[in-house]
C-alpha positions as CSV (number, residue, x, y, z in Angstrom):
1,M,10.5,-11.6,32.1
2,A,12.3,-8.8,33.9
3,R,14.5,-6.3,32.2
4,P,16.9,-3.6,33.4
5,R,15.2,-0.5,34.8
6,I,17.2,1.6,32.2
7,S,15.4,-0.3,29.5
8,T,12.0,1.4,29.0
9,G,11.0,-0.6,25.9
10,T,9.7,2.6,24.3
11,G,12.4,2.4,21.5
12,D,11.3,-1.2,20.5
13,D,9.2,0.4,17.7
14,G,12.3,1.9,16.1
15,T,11.7,5.5,17.5
16,T,13.6,7.4,20.1
17,G,12.7,10.5,22.2
18,L,14.2,14.0,21.8
19,L,14.1,16.7,24.4
20,K,10.6,17.8,25.3
21,G,9.3,14.3,24.4
22,K,9.0,14.3,20.6
23,R,9.7,10.9,19.1
24,V,11.5,10.4,15.8
25,P,12.8,7.4,13.9
26,K,16.1,6.1,15.0
27,S,17.2,6.3,11.4
28,A,16.5,10.1,11.2
29,M,19.5,12.3,10.2
30,R,19.3,14.1,13.5
31,I,19.7,10.8,15.4
32,H,22.7,9.9,13.2
33,A,24.2,13.3,14.2
34,I,23.5,12.7,17.9
35,G,24.8,9.1,17.8
36,T,28.0,10.2,16.1
37,I,28.6,12.8,18.7
38,D,28.1,10.0,21.3
39,E,30.6,7.8,19.4
40,L,33.2,10.6,19.4
41,N,32.7,11.2,23.1
42,A,33.1,7.5,23.8
43,I,36.5,7.5,21.8
44,L,37.6,10.5,23.9
45,G,36.7,8.5,27.0
46,V,39.1,5.8,25.9
47,V,41.8,8.4,25.2
48,L,41.3,9.9,28.7
49,S,41.6,6.5,30.2
50,E,45.1,6.1,28.9
51,S,47.7,6.5,31.7
52,G,50.3,7.9,29.2
53,L,48.1,10.8,28.0
54,P,50.3,14.0,28.1
55,A,49.1,16.3,30.8
56,Q,48.7,19.2,28.4
57,L,46.0,17.2,26.5
58,R,44.2,15.8,29.5
59,Q,42.4,18.8,30.7
60,P,41.4,20.3,27.3
61,L,40.0,16.8,26.1
62,G,38.0,16.6,29.3
63,R,36.5,19.9,28.6
64,V,35.7,18.8,25.1
65,Q,34.0,15.8,26.5
66,R,31.6,18.0,28.5
67,A,31.1,20.4,25.6
68,L,30.0,17.4,23.4
69,F,27.1,16.8,25.8
70,T,26.1,20.4,25.1
71,V,26.4,19.7,21.4
72,G,24.2,16.6,21.8
73,A,21.6,18.6,23.8
74,D,21.5,21.2,21.1
75,L,20.9,18.5,18.5
76,A,18.3,16.9,20.6
77,S,16.3,20.1,21.0
78,V,13.7,20.5,18.1
79,S,12.5,23.8,19.6
80,G,15.4,25.9,18.5
81,G,17.3,27.2,21.6
82,S,21.1,27.2,21.6
83,R,23.2,26.0,24.4
84,L,26.6,26.0,22.7
85,S,28.0,29.4,22.3
86,A,30.9,31.0,20.6
87,L,32.8,30.8,23.9
88,Y,33.3,27.1,23.4
89,I,34.6,27.8,19.9
90,G,37.0,30.5,21.2
91,E,38.4,28.1,23.8
92,L,39.1,25.5,21.1
93,E,40.8,28.1,18.9
94,Q,43.1,29.1,21.7
95,W,44.0,25.5,22.4
96,G,44.7,25.0,18.7
97,V,46.9,28.1,18.4
98,A,48.9,26.9,21.4
99,M,49.4,23.3,20.1
100,E,50.3,24.6,16.6
101,A,52.9,26.9,18.1
102,A,54.5,24.0,19.8
103,L,54.7,21.7,16.7
104,P,56.9,21.7,13.6
105,S,55.0,23.0,10.5
106,L,53.8,20.4,8.0
107,S,54.8,20.3,4.4
108,A,52.9,17.2,3.5
109,F,50.0,15.1,4.6
110,I,50.7,12.6,7.4
111,L,49.4,9.1,7.9
112,P,47.1,8.6,11.0
113,G,49.0,6.6,13.5
114,G,52.2,6.6,15.6
115,S,51.6,6.1,19.3
116,H,48.5,4.4,20.5
117,I,47.1,7.6,21.9
118,A,47.8,9.5,18.7
119,A,46.0,6.8,16.7
120,L,43.0,7.1,18.9
121,L,43.1,10.9,18.6
122,H,43.2,10.5,14.8
123,Q,40.2,8.1,15.0
124,A,38.4,10.7,17.1
125,R,39.2,13.3,14.4
126,A,37.7,11.1,11.7
127,V,34.5,10.5,13.7
128,C,34.3,14.2,14.4
129,R,34.4,14.9,10.7
130,R,31.6,12.3,10.2
131,A,29.5,14.1,12.9
132,E,30.1,17.4,11.1
133,R,28.8,15.9,7.8
134,W,25.7,14.7,9.6
135,V,25.1,18.1,11.2
136,V,25.6,19.9,7.8
137,G,23.2,17.5,6.2
138,L,20.6,17.9,8.9
139,S,20.9,21.8,8.6
140,R,20.5,21.7,4.9
141,E,17.6,19.1,5.1
142,E,15.7,21.4,7.5
143,H,16.5,24.4,5.5
144,A,15.1,22.7,2.3
145,E,11.8,21.9,4.1
146,G,11.2,25.5,4.7
147,P,11.3,27.9,7.8
148,E,8.0,26.4,9.2
149,C,9.8,22.9,9.4
150,N,13.2,24.3,10.5
151,R,13.4,23.0,14.1
152,G,16.7,24.8,14.3
153,V,20.2,23.5,14.3
154,N,22.5,25.8,16.3
155,P,25.0,27.0,13.7
156,E,27.7,27.1,16.4
157,V,27.6,23.3,16.5
158,R,28.8,23.1,13.0
159,V,31.6,25.6,13.6
160,Y,32.5,23.8,16.9
161,L,32.9,20.4,15.2
162,N,35.0,21.9,12.4
163,R,37.3,23.5,14.9
164,L,37.4,20.4,17.1
165,S,38.5,18.1,14.3
166,D,41.5,20.5,13.7
167,C,42.3,20.4,17.3
168,L,42.1,16.5,17.5
169,F,44.6,16.5,14.5
170,L,47.0,18.8,16.4
171,A,46.4,16.7,19.6
172,A,47.4,13.6,17.8
173,R,50.6,15.3,16.6
174,M,51.3,16.5,20.1
175,A,50.8,12.9,21.4
176,N,53.4,11.6,18.9
177,R,55.8,14.4,19.7
178,E,55.5,13.6,23.4
179,E,56.3,9.9,22.8
180,A,59.1,10.8,20.2
181,R,57.1,9.1,17.4
182,E,58.0,10.0,13.9
183,E,55.2,11.3,11.7
184,V,55.0,9.5,8.3
185,E,54.5,12.0,5.6
186,V,52.5,11.0,2.5
187,R,53.3,12.7,-0.9
188,S,51.5,12.2,-4.1
189,P,53.0,9.3,-5.9
190,E,55.1,10.0,-9.0
191,P,53.5,8.9,-12.2
192,E,55.0,5.7,-13.6
193,A,57.0,5.9,-16.8
194,A,55.2,4.5,-19.9
């Protein structure tokens, strides 16, 4: 039976290849991190497909999509080597500062949602936080195995994901502002009287 050319069949045994040919189980923490980055990038692809996406978000989110490929390459490299640099982080920080300056300050938590685009950006933020947790876990796992086992997780990846989740939160707020959607604040519930 024929199969698509893209299907090599090499993953049928439950392993997948990293850069330079090393194969690891698909259940490895490194693959969870890479897969979550891929999921985040796919969500951003959906956001970028929205015709109503505010122009001031389109270009930065497109740059983030490309940067996430660099993040994935760093995570797929077991030989060390860093592709993601502090320049990517600086770019995110500048974007975050600009968005924050354009938004009213918050005095409470807000519920994810509002416009369709804002809801997708909140989903992207949550997936970004999950990717960050996988990367932190991978870094600690490899550190615990000792320097001879440390295949190297670029520390800039963790910082980038931390900044990106902040920017995605701000981008969701910007999307709601552009569509004049109210943010729903959440305050701690008052204790009930006995």
